[in-house]
C-alpha positions in Angstrom: -0.5 0.2 -0.1 1.3 3.3 -0.8 2.6 5.9 2.3 1.1 8.8 2.0 1.6 12.5 3.3 -1.2 12.2 5.6 0.3 8.6 6.7 3.7 10.3 8.1 1.7 13.4 9.2 -0.5 11.1 11.5 3.2 8.8 12.1 4.4 12.4 13.6 1.2 13.4 15.3 1.7 17.3 13.1 -0.4 18.6 9.9 0.6 17.5 6.3 1.4 21.5 6.0 4.5 20.4 8.9 5.2 17.5 6.5 6.0 19.2 3.7 7.5 22.1 5.7 10.5 20.1 6.3 11.1 17.6 3.7 10.4 20.7 1.3 12.9 22.9 3.6 11.3 26.5 2.9 9.6 27.0 6.6 12.2 27.0 10.0 10.3 24.3 11.8 11.3 23.2 15.5 14.2 20.8 16.2 11.8 18.0 17.8 8.9 18.6 15.7 11.7 17.8 12.3 13.0 14.9 14.2 9.9 13.6 14.8 8.8 14.1 10.9 11.9 12.4 9.8 11.8 9.9 12.1 8.6 9.1 10.4 9.6 8.8 7.1 11.8 6.9 7.9 9.5 4.6 9.6 6.8 4.6 7.2 9.9 4.3 4.2 7.8 7.5 2.4 8.7 8.1 -1.2 9.5 11.9 -1.7 7.6 13.7 -5.1 4.4 11.4 -4.8 2.8 8.2 -4.8 5.8 5.4 -6.2 2.5 3.5 -7.5 1.7 6.3 -10.1 5.2 6.5 -11.0 6.4 3.2 -12.1 8.1 3.7 -15.5 9.0 7.1 -14.6 12.5 6.0 -13.6 15.1 8.3 -13.3 18.4 9.1 -15.1 19.9 8.1 -11.9 21.8 5.0 -11.4 23.5 4.3 -7.6 26.6 2.5 -6.9 27.6 1.2 -3.6 30.9 0.5 -2.1 32.5 0.2 1.4 35.6 2.4 0.3 36.4 4.1 -3.1 39.8 4.3 -2.1 40.2 0.7 -2.1 41.2 -0.8 -5.4 39.1 -4.1 -5.1 35.8 -1.6 -5.0 37.0 1.7 -7.5 38.0 -1.0 -9.8 34.2 -2.5 -10.1 33.0 1.0 -9.5 34.8 2.6 -12.6 34.2 -0.6 -14.9 30.2 -0.5 -14.4 30.1 3.5 -14.7 32.0 2.6 -18.2 28.4 0.3 -18.7 26.1 3.0 -17.3 27.2 6.1 -18.5 27.8 5.0 -21.8 24.7 3.3 -23.1 23.3 5.4 -26.2 19.6 5.7 -27.6 17.1 5.0 -24.2 17.4 8.1 -21.9 15.5 11.4 -22.1 19.2 13.2 -22.8 20.6 10.6 -25.5 20.5 7.5 -23.2 23.0 8.7 -20.5 22.9 7.6 -17.1 24.2 9.7 -14.0 25.8 7.1 -12.0 26.6 7.8 -8.4 29.0 6.4 -6.3 28.0 6.1 -3.1 30.7 5.6 -0.1 29.1 3.6 2.5 32.6 3.0 4.6 31.4 -0.5 5.4 28.3 0.9 7.7 25.0 -0.9 7.2 23.2 2.4 8.6 25.3 3.5 6.0 24.0 1.7 3.4 20.3 1.2 4.2 20.6 5.1 4.1 21.9 5.5 0.8 19.5 2.5 -0.2 16.5 4.9 0.9 17.9 8.3 -0.5 18.2 6.2 -4.0 14.6 5.1 -3.6 13.2 8.5 -2.9 15.4 9.8 -5.8 13.2 7.1 -8.0 17.1 5.7 -9.3 16.7 2.8 -12.5 19.5 0.8 -11.0 21.1 0.4 -7.7 24.4 -1.8 -8.1 25.9 -2.9 -4.4 29.7 -4.1 -4.7 31.8 -6.3 -2.0 30.6 -8.8 1.0 27.8 -8.6 2.8 27.4 -8.1 6.3 26.1 -11.2 8.1 23.5 -10.3 10.7 20.1 -11.6 10.6 18.2 -8.1 11.7 20.4 -6.4 8.8 19.5 -9.2 5.8 15.9 -8.4 6.8 16.2 -5.0 6.3 18.0 -5.2 3.2 15.3 -8.0 1.5 12.5 -5.1 2.7 14.4 -2.1 0.7 15.5 -4.0 -2.2 11.7 -5.6 -2.5 10.7 -2.0 -2.4 13.6 -0.5 -4.7 12.3 -3.5 -7.4 8.5 -2.3 -6.9 9.2 0.8 -8.1 11.2 -0.1 -11.0 14.6 -0.5 -10.0 17.0 -3.0 -11.2 18.7 -4.0 -8.6 22.2 -6.0 -9.2 25.2 -7.8 -6.5 28.4 -7.9 -7.7 30.7 -9.6 -5.8 28.2 -10.5 -3.1 26.2 -13.7 -2.3 22.5 -13.2 -3.5 20.3 -13.0 -0.2 18.0 -16.1 0.8 14.6 -15.7 -0.8 14.9 -12.9 -2.5 12.9 -11.8 -5.3 14.1 -8.5 -6.1 17.3 -9.0 -8.1 17.7 -8.4 -11.5 21.5 -10.6 -10.7 23.9 -11.6 -8.2 27.4 -12.2 -9.5 29.4 -13.5 -6.6 33.2 -14.0 -6.3 34.6 -18.1 -6.0 35.9 -17.1 -2.3 36.0 -20.3 -1.2 37.8 -21.8 -4.4 40.2 -19.3 -4.4 41.1 -19.4 -0.6 41.4 -23.5 -1.2 43.6 -22.9 -4.1 45.9 -20.7 -2.6 46.4 -22.5 0.7 46.9 -26.2 -1.7 50.1 -24.2 -3.1 51.4 -23.4 -0.4 50.8 -27.1 0.8 52.0 -28.4 -1.7 55.1 -26.1 -1.3 56.0 -27.7 1.8 54.3 -25.6 4.1 52.8 -26.9 7.7 52.9 -23.7 9.9 50.5 -21.0 7.8 49.1 -18.4 9.7 46.1 -16.7 8.1 45.8 -12.7 8.4 41.8 -12.8 8.1 39.2 -9.7 7.0 36.2 -8.6 10.0 34.7 -11.9 11.0 31.0 -10.5 10.1 31.8 -10.3 6.6 30.8 -12.6 3.9 34.0 -12.3 2.0 36.3 -13.2 5.1 34.0 -16.3 6.0 33.7 -17.9 2.5 38.1 -17.2 2.0 38.3 -18.4 5.4 36.5 -21.5 4.8 38.4 -22.2 1.5 42.0 -22.1 3.7 40.6 -24.4 6.5 39.1 -26.7 4.1 42.5 -27.2 2.4 44.3 -27.7 5.5 41.9 -30.2 6.4 41.7 -32.1 3.4 45.6 -32.2 3.8 45.2 -33.4 7.3 46.9 -30.1 8.9 45.5 -29.3 12.1 46.3 -25.5 13.6 48.1 -25.5 16.6 45.8 -25.0 19.3 45.5 -22.8 22.3 42.5 -24.4 24.2 40.5 -23.9 21.2 39.7 -27.0 18.2 40.0 -26.4 14.4 37.1 -24.3 12.7 37.1 -21.5 15.7 37.3 -18.2 14.2 40.0 -17.2 16.8 42.2 -20.9 16.4 45.6 -19.6 17.1 47.0 -19.0 13.3 44.0 -16.9 12.3 44.0 -13.0 13.5 41.1 -11.0 12.2 41.1 -7.4 11.5 40.0 -4.8 8.9 41.1 -4.9 5.0 44.1 -2.5 6.0 48.1 -2.4 5.4 48.1 -1.2 9.2 45.7 -4.7 10.0 48.1 -7.0 8.1 50.9 -5.2 9.9 50.4 -5.6 13.3 48.0 -9.0 13.0 51.7 -10.2 11.5 53.3 -9.3 14.3 51.0 -11.5 16.3 51.6 -14.3 14.6 54.9 -14.1 15.1 54.1 -13.9 18.7 52.4 -16.8 18.8 54.2 -19.2 16.4 57.7 -18.0 15.4 58.2 -21.0 13.5 55.8 -20.1 10.6 56.1 -20.5 7.4 54.2 -18.6 5.5 51.3 -16.1 6.2 47.9 -16.2 4.2 46.4 -12.3 3.8 42.8 -11.8 3.5 43.7 -9.5 0.8 46.7 -7.9 -1.5 46.5 -4.2 0.9 46.7 -6.4 4.0 49.5 -8.5 2.5 51.9 -5.4 1.6 51.4 -4.6 5.6 52.4 -8.8 6.6 55.4 -8.4 3.8 56.4 -4.9 6.3 56.2 -6.6 9.2 58.1 -9.8 8.3 61.0 -7.4 7.0 60.7 -5.7 10.4 61.2 -8.6 12.2 64.8 -8.9 10.2 63.3 -12.0 8.0 63.3 -12.3 4.3 60.5 -13.1 2.0 60.2 -15.9 0.9 63.4 -17.5 2.5 62.2 -17.1 5.4 58.4 -16.6 5.1 56.5 -16.7 2.5 53.4 -14.6 1.8 50.2 -14.5 -0.2 47.3 -12.0 -0.8 43.9 -12.4 -2.8 42.5 -10.3 -5.1 45.3 -10.2 -7.8 45.2 -6.0 -7.4 47.5 -3.8 -9.9 49.8 -2.9 -7.6 50.9 -7.2 -6.5 52.6 -7.7 -9.2 54.9 -4.8 -9.1 55.2 -5.9 -4.9 59.2 -6.9 -4.1 58.9 -9.9 -4.6 55.9 -9.8 -6.4 52.6 -11.3 -4.9 51.4 -14.8 -5.0 47.3 -13.9 -4.9 44.5 -14.9 -6.3 43.2 -12.8 -9.2 39.7 -12.0 -9.2 37.9 -10.2 -12.6 37.0 -7.0 -10.8 37.2 -4.9 -14.2 35.2 -7.7 -16.5 32.9 -7.9 -13.2 31.8 -4.5 -12.8 31.4 -3.8 -16.2 28.8 -7.4 -16.4 27.1 -5.6 -13.4 26.7 -2.3 -15.2 25.5 -3.8 -18.4 22.8 -5.9 -16.0 21.9 -3.0 -14.3 20.9 -1.2 -18.0 19.2 -4.2 -19.0 21.7 -4.6 -22.2 23.1 -8.3 -20.8 20.5 -10.9 -20.3 20.5 -12.4 -16.8 22.7 -15.5 -16.1 20.2 -18.7 -15.7 18.6 -18.5 -11.7 19.9 -14.9 -11.8 22.9 -16.5 -9.9 26.9 -16.4 -11.5 29.7 -17.8 -9.6 33.1 -16.1 -10.8 35.9 -18.2 -11.3 39.3 -17.5 -9.0 42.5 -18.0 -10.3 45.6 -19.0 -8.5 49.1 -16.3 -9.4 51.8 -18.2 -8.3 55.0 -15.6 -8.0 58.2 -14.9 -6.4 56.4 -14.5 -2.5 56.1 -18.1 -2.4 58.5 -20.7 -2.3 59.6 -23.7 -0.1 59.5 -23.4 3.5 63.0 -23.8 4.8 64.2 -25.2 7.5 67.4 -23.9 9.3 65.4 -20.1 9.4 66.3 -18.0 11.3 66.5 -14.2 12.1 69.0 -12.1 9.7 72.0 -10.1 12.0 72.8 -8.4 8.9 
């Protein structure tokens, strides 16, 4: 049922004129009253500028691309590729077919993610592309499902890029999910094949799907090889086993987590990082301890970001086709590519074995020179 201005006024216990003043910002309103009106707007999910039902085919030329951090190449590459496809279309829009692609930086905040989706709904966005892993929180998942359903009902095309589909959601045109489990498993299998058995893991935030899937792949490879992390009273599979440290997807996190791993296990021979940026921090920590890469400790990352091949030594990693995935998401958002069967596509991850990994040394000792 369409929510009206009068519904908002009734919920906020003010007149419709007061609601209009608050939303238009053209007349002074007491702060407490304004807050009450805005809270009612959020609670009722009121769409500004008229009933959504009468505008089902009148979506705007706006397309929203949601990212966790535009400064992170992982998101920047996908967003840039999607924007190129979205803004480059011809022949369907009011200004020659072009769409205005707006990148919304959430900072990893679930509240901000929902806020941006609400703002895009109010602007009657033609499409929304959500990039990167999802937050594994039941309340947030339910809120996202509701919000995306309302966007879809209003004619907005919703595409996920680099994140798994929402369970039971019918609002999504397509979900392009990376094979993070498979990539994580192949990376650890590579280290095991080289002879490593003492492998530390610098994981991302525990509540993110990307973190869980990559860590599950890592642990599956260890289990298949009969390798169990040396415990500290915890069994394998716990998120806090002695050779796993969680943290943000940042260089600093990689540095600090690697120092902690070396403190816990001085005989460590390899470190797997949650992504390439984290791996750079791991490399710096290892060097600061007087150890060499890969002679003393091997290091591996994930994503194959542009700088990984230029690192010294070049970083062993897992390549995700970020540009190709972003471009495909842009085409799906514009309706110029047919969605995959069932609306879900799994994008393969490729192992890139480079100079930062090598067989472990049995006589490793800290450098003194």
